[in-house]
N, C-alpha and C positions, 0 to 999 in steps of 0.2 A: 136598113135605110128607111125612116119613116115617110109615110105618105100623108100629105096633108090636102084637104080639100078646103078651097076658097069658094064662097058662094057670094056672088055680086049681088047687088040691091036688086037688080032685075030678076034674079034667080039663076043666073048663068053659072056653071060651075067649072072649076078647074082643079083636077087631082094631079097634084105634082109630088115629086120625090124631093126629100130634103135631106142634107147630110146632118149627122148628129152634131150639135153644137152651134148649127146655123139658127138664126133668128127667123121668126115667121116673116119679118119684113124683108129679109135677105132673099127669102124664097120668092116672095111676091115681086120684088123688083127684078130679080135675075130671069123671071119668066113673063115680064110684061103683064102682071095682073093689074087691071084697072082698078081705081080705088084706093090704092097705097102710093101715097105721094113721096112720103120719107124726105121731106126737105132738108133737115139736118143730117141726114145720112146714118140714124142710128143713134145718136147720142143723147136721147131723151131730153132734147131741148125743144120741142116743137110736139104738135098733137096731130101730125099729117099722116101718121101711120096707125091712127085709131082703128080699132077693130072689135068686133064682138067675139068672145070665145064661147062656144057652144056650152051650154050649161052643164053637160055631162064632163066636160074636160076642164072646167073652171079651176077646180081645185087641186089639179094635178101640175099646177104651176107655182112658184113661191108668190106669196101676196105681192101685190104693188107697193112699191116704195113711196114714201112720202112725196117725192118729186113727181113721179109718174101719176100718182092719184090727183095731183094738182093740175097737171098738165090734161090728163083726162077731163077734168072738170071744165075746161075751155073748149073741148071738142064739141061739134054738132051732136045733138041727140044722144049724150051719154046714157049709158044703161048700166045696172049693177054689174053686168058681166063685160063691161067696156075695159079694154086693155090698150096699150102701145105696143103695137107687134114688134118693135125694135127690142122690147123687154122680155120677149118670150122666145126662151132658148129651147130648141127642139132637141129631144133625146129619144132613144129607140121606143121607150114607152110611149110615146106620143103619137105613133102609127096608128092613122085612121082619124086624125083630129079633124074637127070641123071649125073653120073660121069664117064668121059673116062679115061683110063689109059694110059701112055705113052709105046712105045715099050720097053725102056729101062730106068733103073733107074742108077744114080751115085754109 
């Protein structure tokens, strides 16, 4: 079972267990992590689950789709490592991943 660390904008950390196949967004929502709103419920149709994938982990996921990249461009403060957490499916090899949360969501 992979462990995931969410780091809120204020530095507060949450280390949580995730089931393989679960999205980063699902783990955040199920554990009341502040900073992930997920208004569309994970349908890749908003940018309210915007997050920053720690640089060491960014290449361990498939690249963002055209749709995801477009939505990320509408998020507040996008960076090169910005992703939508609903599109990041966790697997055992993601154990220890660090996800940073933006200061605000749209």
